[in-house]
C-alpha positions, 0 to 999 in steps of 0.5 A: 840076132834071132835065130834061123835066119841068113846073113846078106850084104847089101849096098846102100848109098851114104846118106841112106846109110847113115840114116837108116843108121839113126832110125835104128838109135832112135827107135832101138831098132837093130838097122837089119830088123829096119830093112827087114821090115820094110823088105816084108811091106814092100813084098805086101804091096806086091802081093796085094798088087798081083792080088788086085791083077789076079781079081781083074785078070777077066775084065777087057784091056784098053788101048793107050790110043783107044784112050787117047782117041776117046779123050779128043774125041770128048775133047777131054784133050 
């Protein structure tokens, strides 16, 4: 176990728990390591999304209704 870690309780669907337990056994990683890696990947994805939003922050926004009207006008829908 890593030093300087925090203990937490999570609740999983029984089938997800079983799959996680089997993957841990097959990969020789602990369930905690697999969950931590999944969380890190999810947070990294969020970070990328937020950076993209920041880059496009100054772009004009489009109203959904206007987009639909333009699609109708151009015969796309």
